Backbone as CSV, one residue per row, in Angstrom:
resi,resn,N_x,N_y,N_z,CA_x,CA_y,CA_z,C_x,C_y,C_z
1,MET,-35.554,10.515,139.495,-34.341,11.550,139.656,-34.942,12.041,141.235
2,ALA,-33.797,12.352,141.780,-33.499,13.183,142.802,-34.107,14.472,142.703
3,LEU,-34.957,14.988,143.259,-34.896,16.533,142.745,-34.505,16.949,144.290
4,GLN,-33.705,18.223,144.426,-33.525,19.161,145.718,-33.744,20.323,145.368
5,LEU,-34.075,21.323,146.105,-34.081,22.478,146.508,-32.754,23.138,146.777
6,ARG,-32.442,23.979,146.072,-31.536,24.655,146.312,-31.289,25.492,147.860
7,THR,-30.040,25.509,148.304,-29.713,26.004,149.743,-30.762,27.279,150.321
8,HIS,-31.110,27.881,149.327,-31.295,29.472,149.574,-33.057,29.537,149.322
9,ILE,-33.976,28.438,148.830,-34.966,27.872,148.540,-35.723,27.359,149.504
10,SER,-36.681,28.385,150.686,-37.223,27.551,151.520,-38.943,27.561,151.252
11,THR,-39.590,26.374,151.625,-40.722,26.211,151.480,-41.948,25.941,152.776
12,ALA,-42.953,26.700,152.521,-44.049,26.918,153.568,-45.556,26.107,152.641
13,GLU,-45.852,25.202,153.367,-47.352,24.553,152.880,-48.431,25.530,153.143
14,THR,-49.217,25.678,152.436,-50.544,26.582,152.647,-51.697,25.696,151.921
15,ASP,-52.874,25.975,152.281,-53.812,25.696,152.031,-54.314,25.009,150.678
16,TYR,-53.713,25.984,149.494,-54.062,25.849,148.184,-52.478,24.904,147.650
17,GLY,-51.124,24.592,148.263,-50.575,24.202,147.786,-48.890,24.323,148.624
18,THR,-47.939,25.034,147.796,-46.553,25.083,148.447,-46.043,26.578,147.794
19,VAL,-45.426,27.178,148.836,-45.014,28.123,148.375,-43.680,28.238,148.434
20,LEU,-42.705,28.652,147.263,-41.167,28.658,147.480,-40.560,29.847,147.303
21,LEU,-39.888,29.793,148.182,-39.116,31.104,148.700,-37.643,31.201,148.454
22,ASP,-37.418,32.171,147.776,-35.742,32.533,147.400,-35.283,33.402,148.058
23,GLU,-34.896,33.222,149.265,-34.311,33.806,150.445,-32.988,34.848,149.794
24,ARG,-32.668,34.820,148.832,-31.428,35.728,148.411,-32.458,36.919,147.711
25,SER,-33.354,36.804,146.708,-33.664,37.761,145.967,-35.106,38.339,146.635
26,GLY,-35.598,37.247,147.364,-37.302,37.511,147.909,-38.401,37.128,147.217
27,GLN,-37.668,36.667,145.823,-38.926,36.066,144.866,-39.721,34.752,145.330
28,TYR,-40.983,34.884,145.155,-41.489,33.222,145.661,-42.566,32.756,144.728
29,TRP,-42.540,31.684,144.620,-43.365,30.889,143.367,-44.554,30.285,144.288
30,GLN,-45.801,30.146,143.968,-47.085,29.547,144.577,-47.099,28.413,143.341
31,LEU,-46.954,27.280,144.015,-47.481,25.654,143.491,-48.914,25.394,143.852
32,ASN,-49.321,25.172,142.913,-50.705,24.458,143.195,-50.505,23.268,143.879
33,ALA,-51.938,22.421,144.433,-51.444,21.230,144.667,-51.101,20.294,143.992
34,THR,-51.317,20.162,142.822,-50.614,19.332,141.630,-49.354,19.353,141.266
35,GLY,-48.734,21.014,141.484,-47.116,21.168,141.170,-46.707,20.666,142.439
36,ALA,-46.938,20.802,143.917,-46.501,20.593,145.435,-46.460,18.922,145.390
37,LEU,-47.253,18.216,144.750,-47.538,16.730,144.745,-46.492,16.300,143.957
38,VAL,-45.943,17.165,142.895,-44.630,16.543,141.988,-43.963,16.838,142.713
39,VAL,-43.577,18.023,143.505,-42.218,18.497,143.557,-42.080,17.312,144.909
40,GLN,-43.054,17.261,145.581,-42.674,16.292,147.233,-42.153,14.680,146.498
41,THR,-43.216,14.313,145.201,-42.650,12.804,145.003,-41.078,12.904,144.456
42,LEU,-40.971,13.701,144.030,-39.386,14.117,143.466,-38.763,14.222,144.182
43,ARG,-38.774,15.059,145.253,-38.320,15.545,146.590,-37.494,14.135,147.593
44,ASP,-38.612,13.523,147.460,-38.950,11.933,147.989,-38.101,10.764,147.610
45,GLY,-37.511,11.373,146.313,-36.790,10.246,145.516,-37.235,9.192,144.484
46,GLY,-38.670,10.052,144.091,-39.572,9.653,143.135,-39.044,9.299,142.188
47,THR,-39.239,8.921,140.912,-38.894,9.279,139.256,-39.758,10.093,139.078
48,GLN,-39.514,11.108,137.686,-40.414,11.985,137.006,-41.789,10.888,136.155
49,ALA,-41.520,9.561,136.020,-42.690,8.509,135.967,-43.561,8.339,136.902
50,GLU,-42.964,8.371,138.043,-43.680,8.117,139.281,-44.177,9.017,139.776
51,ALA,-44.038,10.508,139.443,-44.643,11.949,139.664,-46.094,11.842,138.762
52,VAL,-45.948,11.452,137.210,-47.000,11.603,136.461,-47.819,10.429,136.921
53,ALA,-47.644,9.124,137.415,-48.460,7.761,137.903,-49.046,8.836,138.791
54,THR,-48.660,9.204,139.707,-49.520,9.808,140.610,-50.470,11.315,140.658
55,LEU,-49.761,11.759,139.561,-50.835,12.961,138.940,-52.519,12.017,138.439
56,VAL,-52.026,10.904,137.657,-52.953,10.434,137.189,-53.926,9.963,138.037
57,ASP,-53.515,9.209,139.062,-54.086,8.279,139.930,-54.815,9.730,140.854
58,GLN,-54.557,10.304,141.492,-55.035,11.577,142.300,-55.867,12.262,141.639
59,PHE,-55.885,12.641,140.237,-56.437,14.037,139.905,-57.131,13.261,138.594
60,GLU,-58.279,14.000,138.016,-58.493,14.055,136.998,-57.810,14.230,135.737
61,VAL,-56.550,13.731,135.455,-55.983,13.861,134.023,-55.405,12.914,133.607
62,ASP,-55.223,13.147,131.727,-54.645,11.731,131.278,-53.005,11.771,131.630
63,GLU,-52.799,10.663,131.168,-51.294,10.499,130.860,-50.543,11.321,130.216
64,SER,-51.046,11.642,128.726,-50.068,12.226,128.229,-50.097,13.585,128.593
65,GLN,-51.188,14.272,129.494,-50.952,15.455,129.489,-50.544,15.777,131.269
66,ALA,-50.217,14.958,131.824,-49.784,14.850,133.254,-47.946,14.794,132.722
67,ASN,-47.777,14.164,132.025,-46.431,13.968,131.676,-45.699,15.247,130.923
68,ALA,-46.819,16.061,130.232,-46.422,17.109,129.711,-46.576,18.340,130.780
69,ASP,-47.354,18.433,131.730,-46.914,19.185,133.091,-46.234,19.013,133.905
70,VAL,-45.991,17.584,134.207,-44.610,17.654,135.111,-43.030,18.105,134.168
71,ALA,-42.870,17.769,132.902,-41.977,18.237,132.323,-41.859,19.814,132.061
72,ALA,-43.115,20.491,132.141,-42.885,22.207,131.812,-42.893,22.689,133.520
73,LEU,-43.173,21.861,134.582,-43.122,22.319,135.816,-41.612,21.988,136.331
74,LEU,-40.593,21.068,135.738,-39.547,20.579,135.869,-38.680,22.051,135.383
75,ASP,-38.892,22.189,133.904,-38.362,22.893,132.919,-38.312,24.571,133.841
76,GLY,-39.688,24.815,133.895,-39.690,26.077,134.893,-38.557,26.359,136.212
77,LEU,-39.005,24.817,137.263,-38.102,25.137,138.423,-36.500,25.141,137.949
78,HIS,-36.352,24.339,137.136,-34.591,24.621,136.939,-34.361,26.079,136.199
79,SER,-35.084,26.426,135.000,-34.918,27.808,134.451,-34.966,28.682,135.417
80,ALA,-35.805,28.821,136.420,-35.876,29.462,137.823,-34.748,29.666,138.718
81,GLY,-34.016,28.189,138.576,-32.973,28.296,139.453,-32.706,27.944,140.752
82,LEU,-34.414,27.206,140.783,-34.940,26.724,142.433,-34.373,25.457,142.641
83,VAL,-33.900,24.867,141.554,-33.680,23.235,142.055,-32.242,22.836,141.312
84,THR,-31.811,21.491,142.044,-31.015,20.803,141.598,-31.375,19.403,141.098
85,SER,-30.983,18.700,140.302,-31.406,17.107,140.261,-30.026,16.141,139.985
């Protein structure tokens, strides 16, 4: 899944993850380290399964929880109109 941020969304890395800013509305979203890792993996051309595997490898989370978390994050990003895929 090639995940792309919409053209009006900008990002900033922080000590705690990544901030997504909707330049049209002024709203922003804070992604923690795991969310930022998922988004970066997908933006780099990784698949959803690869994002899950990366979470399992780098954080203490089992595969079923990582899968549910990745799916929920993607659903939220799409619902908020922040990304296209």
